[in-house]
C-alpha positions, 0 to 999 in steps of 0.5 A: 490500453482499453478502458475498463469503464463503459458508461455515458458519464465516464470521460476517457480522456481523463482516464488516459491522463491518469493511466500515464501518471500511473505508469511511473509507479512501477518504473525507476527511470524517466520515460520517453514519448515512445515508451509511454505510447507503447506501455499505454497502447495509445498512439504517438500523437494522442500520447503527445497531446496528453503529455503536453496537457499534463505538462502545462498543468504541472503534473508531468515534467519534461527533461529538456536534455533527454526529452523524457518525462517524469511526474511533476511537482503537482502530483506530490501536492495531490498526496499532501492534499490526501494526507490533509483531507483523507477520511481514514487518516483523520479517523486514525491520527489520534489513535495511532499517536497513542499507539506509538506512545504506548508501544514505542514503535513506529506505526504505518497506516496503509490504504487498501485499494482492491489489489494494493496496499499503499503507505499513506502515513508513517508515525515514527517513534524514538526507536529507529524503524528497520526500514524507512518507507515514504508515503505513496510506497506500495506494500506487498499484499502477500508478504506484509503483515498488514496485507495478510490481515487484509486478505483474511477479511476478503471473500474467500475466492477473492483472497485465493485468486490474489494469492495464486496470481501474485508473484512469489519471491524467496526473499529469505530462507524463511519466505513462504512461497507455497500458496497453500501455506500462505493461505494458512497464514491468512486463515490464522490472521483472521482467527487472531485478528492480526498477522505476524510475519517473521523474517520472510522479507528480512531475516532480522525483521518481524512485522505485525499487521491488522486490517481496518474494516468498514461498517460492512466488515470489508477491509479498507486499510491497515496498520503495521508495525515493524521491529528487529528480532532483538526487540521482539524476541518472545512470541508472547510479546508479539501476540500482545502487540498484535492484540493492541494493534487489533484494538486500535484498528477496531477503534479506527473502524468505529471512528469511520462510522 
């Protein structure tokens, strides 16, 4: 795996360690030394040294029976540290709490990192959420309401590139797979200030999302609410909730300064 960065201050050995940790974002099982070496493109010897170091530091655990590797407990600790100190979460917490109390629906706070949306906080309400999503879970940029709202605030060519390069899954009979039609939905999200996805990933679920922008108008995060079709029957109700969500994201943007 070639380095993406070439400058005098960049420490490539640290990059290798994080590249190995990031492999576990997209796998369901433990990985062996040879598998990690193959996936990263690092040699067996170098991979073994990095794994040994990460293990000593507590960021990788080795199953002594299978001789395979999984993330260590310290990776979870890093996530908790982010939750405690994260700027976006600090700027959002009070607003999200008020939002949950007002609309009586769970709200997700999602961070945007160039091509991914990651759940960093879930504020539950007394109503059950259609799908529990743990912190650290990625949200589909194309098929989440938050994702489409984020895309609507990216430079046009960047958004087009992401839509056309993304994998299209026909989750339900209502899933939009035509990139041009997805782009129309993204344009609508820009006009309204929020996005609504109706039954595209689950026929019984509706999602509403709105992007959080920095002072330059670039998307850095988003809020999303999900509910069953029974709860959000009318379009007027969905539009009203979308407007409230957009107002909340604007307040968070103001808090961020």
